[in-house]
C-alpha positions in Angstrom: -12.4 14.4 -6.6 -9.0 14.7 -9.3 -5.7 16.4 -8.6 -6.5 18.8 -11.1 -9.7 19.9 -9.3 -7.3 21.1 -6.4 -7.3 24.7 -5.5 -4.2 27.0 -5.0 -4.7 27.1 -1.2 -4.2 22.9 -1.1 -1.2 23.3 -3.3 0.3 25.4 -1.0 0.0 23.4 1.7 1.2 20.6 -0.1 4.6 22.4 -0.7 5.8 20.5 2.3 5.6 17.4 0.2 6.1 18.0 -3.6 6.8 15.5 -5.8 7.8 14.2 -9.3 7.2 11.3 -11.5 7.8 9.2 -14.2 7.1 8.6 -18.2 6.5 6.2 -20.6 9.4 5.7 -22.4 9.3 8.8 -24.2 8.6 12.5 -23.5 5.2 13.7 -24.5 3.9 17.2 -25.6 0.7 18.4 -24.4 -1.3 21.3 -24.5 -2.1 23.6 -22.0 -4.5 22.7 -19.0 -5.5 19.3 -17.4 -7.5 16.1 -18.4 -8.5 13.0 -17.0 -9.6 10.0 -19.1 -10.9 6.7 -18.5 -11.6 3.9 -20.9 -13.2 0.4 -20.5 -11.7 -2.5 -22.4 -13.1 -6.1 -22.7 -11.3 -8.9 -21.7 -8.6 -8.6 -18.6 -9.8 -11.6 -17.0 -8.9 -12.3 -13.3 -12.1 -13.0 -12.2 -13.3 -10.0 -11.3 -15.6 -9.1 -14.1 -15.6 -8.8 -18.0 -13.9 -5.5 -18.1 -11.0 -3.7 -16.8 -10.5 0.1 -16.2 -8.0 2.3 -17.6 -7.4 5.7 -15.7 -4.8 8.3 -17.4 -4.3 11.2 -14.8 -2.8 14.3 -16.1 -1.8 18.0 -14.9 0.4 20.3 -15.6 0.0 23.5 -17.9 2.0 22.8 -20.9 5.0 21.8 -22.2 6.8 18.2 -21.8 5.4 15.5 -19.9 6.0 12.2 -18.3 3.7 9.0 -17.6 4.3 6.1 -15.1 2.1 3.3 -14.6 0.0 2.1 -11.6 -1.8 -1.2 -10.8 -4.2 -0.8 -8.3 -7.4 -2.7 -6.5 -10.1 -0.5 -7.9 -12.8 -3.3 -7.7 -13.0 -6.7 -6.0 -12.3 -7.5 -2.3 -8.9 -5.0 -2.1 -11.2 -2.2 -3.3 -11.5 -0.5 0.1 -7.9 -0.4 0.4 -7.6 1.0 -3.6 -9.2 3.8 -2.5 -7.4 5.0 0.1 -4.7 4.6 -2.4 -6.2 6.6 -5.0 -6.5 9.7 -2.8 -2.8 9.2 -1.9 -2.0 9.3 -5.7 -3.7 12.2 -6.1 -2.5 14.5 -3.6 0.9 13.4 -5.1 0.2 14.3 -8.3 -1.0 17.5 -7.4 2.4 18.2 -5.7 4.8 17.1 -8.1 3.4 19.2 -11.0 3.3 22.1 -8.7 7.0 21.8 -9.0 7.5 20.1 -12.0 10.6 17.5 -12.9 13.7 18.5 -14.1 14.7 21.9 -15.6 12.1 22.0 -17.8 9.1 21.3 -15.3 7.6 18.6 -16.8 4.2 17.4 -15.7 3.4 14.0 -14.6 0.9 11.6 -15.9 -0.3 8.7 -14.4 -2.0 5.6 -16.2 -4.2 3.3 -13.7 -5.1 -0.2 -14.4 -7.5 -2.4 -12.1 -6.1 -5.8 -11.2 -9.8 -6.8 -9.5 -7.7 -7.8 -6.6 -6.4 -11.0 -8.4 -3.1 -12.0 -9.3 -4.3 -12.6 -13.5 -6.1 -9.6 -13.2 -3.0 -7.6 -12.0 -0.9 -9.3 -14.7 -2.9 -8.3 -17.3 -3.2 -4.6 -16.4 0.6 -4.8 -16.1 1.3 -6.2 -19.5 -0.8 -3.6 -21.0 1.2 -1.0 -19.1 4.9 -2.5 -19.9 3.9 -4.6 -23.6 1.8 -2.0 -24.8 2.5 1.6 -23.5 5.7 1.0 -22.6 6.1 2.8 -18.7 9.6 1.9 -17.3 8.5 2.7 -14.3 5.0 0.8 -12.5 3.9 1.5 -9.0 1.4 -1.7 -7.9 -0.1 -3.5 -6.1 -2.1 -3.7 -2.7 -2.2 -7.4 -2.6 0.9 -9.2 -2.0 0.1 -11.9 -4.2 -0.8 -9.7 -7.0 2.8 -7.3 -6.6 4.5 -10.7 -6.7 2.7 -11.9 -9.4 3.2 -8.5 -11.7 7.1 -9.2 -10.9 7.7 -13.0 -11.9 5.3 -12.4 -15.1 6.3 -9.0 -16.0 8.5 -6.5 -14.7 11.4 -8.9 -13.8 11.8 -9.5 -16.9 11.4 -6.2 -18.9 13.6 -4.7 -16.7 11.1 -2.4 -15.4 11.1 -0.7 -12.1 8.4 -1.8 -9.7 7.4 -0.4 -6.8 4.6 -1.7 -4.1 2.7 0.8 -2.5 1.2 -1.6 0.2 1.9 -5.2 -0.2 3.7 -6.5 2.9 4.2 -10.2 2.7 7.7 -11.4 3.6 7.8 -13.4 0.2 8.9 -9.8 -1.3 12.0 -9.7 0.5 13.1 -12.6 -1.8 12.6 -10.8 -4.6 14.9 -7.5 -4.2 14.2 -6.0 -7.2 10.4 -5.9 -6.2 10.4 -2.2 -3.6 8.2 -1.6 -1.6 6.9 1.4 0.6 5.4 -0.6 3.5 7.5 -2.4 5.2 7.5 -6.7 5.8 4.7 -8.6 7.9 7.6 -10.4 9.0 8.2 -8.0 12.2 4.1 -7.2 12.3 3.7 -11.0 12.6 6.3 -11.6 15.2 4.5 -8.3 17.3 0.7 -9.7 16.8 2.2 -13.2 18.5 3.3 -11.1 21.4 0.6 -9.0 21.8 -1.6 -12.2 21.7 0.6 -13.8 24.2 1.3 -10.7 26.5 -3.1 -10.8 26.7 -2.8 -14.3 28.5 -3.7 -16.7 25.8 -1.6 -19.9 25.4 -3.7 -21.5 22.6 -5.2 -19.7 19.5 -7.2 -20.9 16.3 -5.9 -18.9 13.0 -7.7 -18.5 9.7 -5.4 -17.1 7.0 -6.7 -15.8 3.4 -5.3 -18.6 0.8 -2.6 -16.2 -0.7 0.6 -14.7 -0.3 0.0 -12.3 2.1 -2.2 -14.8 4.2 0.7 -17.5 4.2 3.8 -15.0 4.6 2.0 -13.4 7.6 0.5 -16.7 9.2 3.5 -18.7 9.0 5.7 -15.8 10.9 3.2 -15.4 13.5 2.8 -19.2 14.2 6.3 -20.0 14.4 7.1 -17.1 16.6 3.8 -17.7 19.3 5.0 -21.5 19.4 8.8 -21.0 19.6 9.1 -18.1 21.4 6.2 -17.6 23.8 5.3 -21.4 24.6 2.0 -21.2 22.7 -0.3 -23.9 20.8 -1.5 -23.2 17.9 -4.4 -25.1 17.9 -6.0 -24.4 14.2 -4.3 -22.8 11.2 -6.3 -23.3 8.1 -7.0 -20.9 4.7 -10.1 -19.5 3.7 -10.8 -18.8 -0.4 -11.1 -15.3 -1.4 -14.8 -14.0 -2.2 -16.7 -16.7 -0.8 -20.1 -15.7 0.8 -20.1 -18.4 4.0 -17.2 -18.7 6.2 -19.4 -20.8 8.8 -17.3 -23.9 8.0 -14.0 -22.0 9.0 -15.8 -20.7 12.1 -17.4 -23.9 13.2 -14.0 -25.5 13.1 -12.2 -23.2 15.3 -14.8 -23.3 17.8 -14.5 -27.3 18.1 -10.7 -26.1 19.5 -9.9 -25.3 23.2 -8.7 -21.9 21.4 -9.4 -18.6 23.7 -8.3 -16.4 20.7 -8.8 -16.3 17.0 -6.0 -14.7 14.8 -8.3 -13.8 11.3 -5.5 -12.5 8.6 -7.3 -11.6 6.0 -9.1 -8.9 3.6 -11.8 -6.5 4.8 -14.6 -8.2 2.7 -13.7 -11.7 3.8 -13.8 -10.5 7.9 -17.1 -8.5 7.3 -18.6 -11.9 6.1 -16.8 -13.5 9.3 -17.7 -11.0 12.3 -21.6 -11.1 11.0 -21.9 -14.7 11.1 -19.5 -15.3 14.1 -22.1 -12.3 15.8 -25.0 -14.6 14.8 -23.4 -17.7 16.7 -22.7 -15.8 19.6 -18.7 -16.4 18.8 -17.8 -12.8 19.6 -18.5 -13.2 23.1 -17.4 -16.6 23.7 -13.2 -15.7 22.5 -11.0 -12.7 21.7 -10.7 -11.5 18.2 -7.4 -10.6 17.0 -6.1 -9.2 13.3 -3.6 -7.2 11.7 -3.7 -4.0 9.1 -6.2 -5.8 6.5 -8.9 -6.2 9.5 -8.8 -2.3 9.7 -11.2 -0.5 7.0 -14.5 1.6 7.3 -16.2 -0.7 5.5 -16.1 -3.4 8.0 -17.4 -0.8 10.4 -20.0 0.0 8.4 -21.2 -3.1 7.3 -21.1 -5.2 10.7 -23.9 -4.6 13.7 -22.5 -2.7 16.8 -20.7 -4.6 19.5 -20.0 -7.5 17.1 -16.4 -7.5 17.2 -15.8 -4.8 20.6 -12.6 -6.0 22.4 -11.0 -6.8 18.9 -7.1 -5.9 18.8 -4.2 -5.9 16.3 -1.2 -4.7 15.3 -1.1 -2.4 12.0 1.1 0.0 9.8 1.6 3.4 11.4 3.3 6.6 10.3 5.2 8.7 12.7 2.4 11.4 14.0 4.9 14.0 15.0 6.4 14.6 12.0 5.7 17.9 9.9 5.6 16.4 6.7 3.0 14.0 7.7 1.3 16.5 9.6 1.0 18.5 6.5 0.0 15.6 4.3 -3.0 15.0 7.0 -4.0 18.6 6.7 -4.1 18.3 2.8 -6.0 15.3 3.1 -8.4 16.3 5.1 -9.1 19.5 3.4 -9.8 17.5 0.0 -11.5 14.3 1.2 -13.3 15.2 4.5 -11.3 12.5 6.1 -8.8 11.7 7.8 -5.7 9.2 6.1 -4.6 5.7 7.0 -0.9 5.3 6.5 -1.9 3.3 3.4 -2.7 6.4 1.7 0.7 7.8 2.9 2.5 4.8 1.4 0.9 5.4 -1.9 1.9 9.1 -1.7 5.1 8.2 -0.9 5.8 5.4 -4.0 5.0 8.2 -6.2 7.6 10.5 -4.8 10.3 7.9 -4.7 9.5 7.1 -8.4 9.7 10.6 -9.5 12.7 11.3 -7.3 14.3 8.4 -9.3 13.4 10.3 -12.6 14.9 13.3 -11.4 18.2 11.8 -10.3 18.7 9.4 -13.7 20.8 10.1 -16.5 17.3 9.0 -18.8 14.1 7.8 -18.4 14.8 4.2 -19.0 14.2 1.1 -16.5 18.0 0.1 -16.3 18.8 4.0 -15.3 15.7 4.5 -12.9 16.9 1.4 -11.2 20.2 2.5 -11.2 19.0 5.4 -8.7 16.2 4.6 -7.2 17.5 2.8 -3.5 20.1 5.9 -3.4 17.4 8.5 -3.0 15.9 7.1 0.3 19.4 6.1 1.7 20.3 7.6 5.1 23.9 8.4 4.0 22.5 11.5 2.4 21.2 14.8 3.6 17.6 14.5 4.9 14.8 16.0 3.0 11.1 16.0 3.7 9.5 16.5 0.3 10.4 16.3 -3.4 10.9 20.3 -3.8 13.9 20.1 -1.3 15.6 16.9 -2.9 15.1 18.5 -6.5 17.0 21.6 -5.1 19.9 19.3 -4.2 20.2 17.4 -7.5 19.5 20.3 -9.3 22.9 22.1 -7.9 24.8 19.3 -8.5 24.0 16.7 -6.1 24.0 13.0 -6.3 21.5 10.5 -6.1 23.3 9.6 -2.8 23.3 13.2 -1.5 19.7 13.1 -0.4 17.7 11.0 2.2 14.0 11.1 1.3 11.8 11.3 4.4 8.5 10.3 3.3 5.2 11.3 4.8 5.1 7.3 6.0 8.5 7.6 7.8 12.3 6.9 6.6 12.0 5.1 3.6 15.6 3.9 3.6 15.3 0.9 1.3 17.6 -1.9 2.1 19.3 -4.5 0.2 16.1 -6.6 -0.2 14.1 -3.4 -1.4 12.5 -3.0 2.5 11.7 -0.3 4.4 12.0 0.2 8.4 8.4 -0.6 9.9 6.8 1.7 12.3 3.6 0.0 14.0 0.6 0.3 16.2 -1.9 -1.2 18.3 -5.6 -1.0 18.1 -8.3 -2.0 19.5 -12.1 -1.8 18.4 -14.0 0.2 21.4 -17.9 1.0 20.6 -17.7 -0.2 17.3 -14.7 2.0 16.4 -11.1 1.6 16.0 -9.1 2.8 18.6 -5.2 3.2 18.1 -2.8 3.0 21.2 1.2 2.2 21.2 3.7 2.4 18.9 6.3 -0.5 18.0 9.2 0.0 15.8 11.1 -2.5 13.8 
């Protein structure tokens, strides 16, 4: 369902979320009405196929418009996460265009490129958006390695603001210009080590996906588990993305005396591992643990009942008692007949923060947006819970530092490294369903 198909009732419900966007370096005139266009383009590389998809979503009732770019995972291993981002983006787009950008009420367009869940695919998409389309702000991506590759190869040199909606690797902290809505995985890795130790495990086997996400999270987990909790990591090896079998990895893990197995991987890869582990009876011999990327409906749907019951992990979460998050959930459920995860909320907030930067900036350029994008989230300003509230302060003569956007995912408060604070939650698998428990804050 596209944002422009949403009815007036939904937009009213989203009035507590209203947001704005960004543009492609110049204002565009468009006629009344709304459209969505999708084009297939040959090339693109990245190992995910021969074609890349460009989607431009346009909303609004005419006049001027802004366009920003987004690189998302529409195909490949991270596609289950890209789908949830799409829904958050659609809700954000509907809300921003209900309010409009600036005193003229300009509308927002978002041009989306598929990264194919690969670094090269992400770089290709970002190059098109930045070099051909001229966007001064880019949202993306899901995978930490993809976000880092886009930053290092495209946005940093071009002076384009980049906001990742979902990337969690601690490596992003070393790149202060690379902003993100989801918190660093460092605190999550530490919390996961504590959870495993508290459950009585002193020897573990860890397998991690061979990219920046897996490397960063596994390093934090292993160091914390051994140095702070006195545990032993008997096996700590990577696995490649997109393999049809991981039986060799599982056999090696089973050859250790580990009582717990830690899977730091993506949904597709973990699904294969769960099925092979079930076939070999490993799931009854050891306890499984994971992080946020082993929480996905597709995992439950594509594994047999009982194959991972008792699994536990740590995932990012949202402050569920916060009113604007509840408004977000209500709108999400009405439009998609599903309950959102915090990841859709991160995608929503990425667009919102981009919009607030545009509203606050002196001009629509990478330099001007970069100068204000952190300020609109800082805790020194007045708390605002939606774009409409923030825009009212700015249009009444307020400065960017006069507002403190409280995201639907929680306080954003981007620090000097571009990182927000984190909310985490312990989850488990019971009767082949995810069950969410206690909260942890960083």
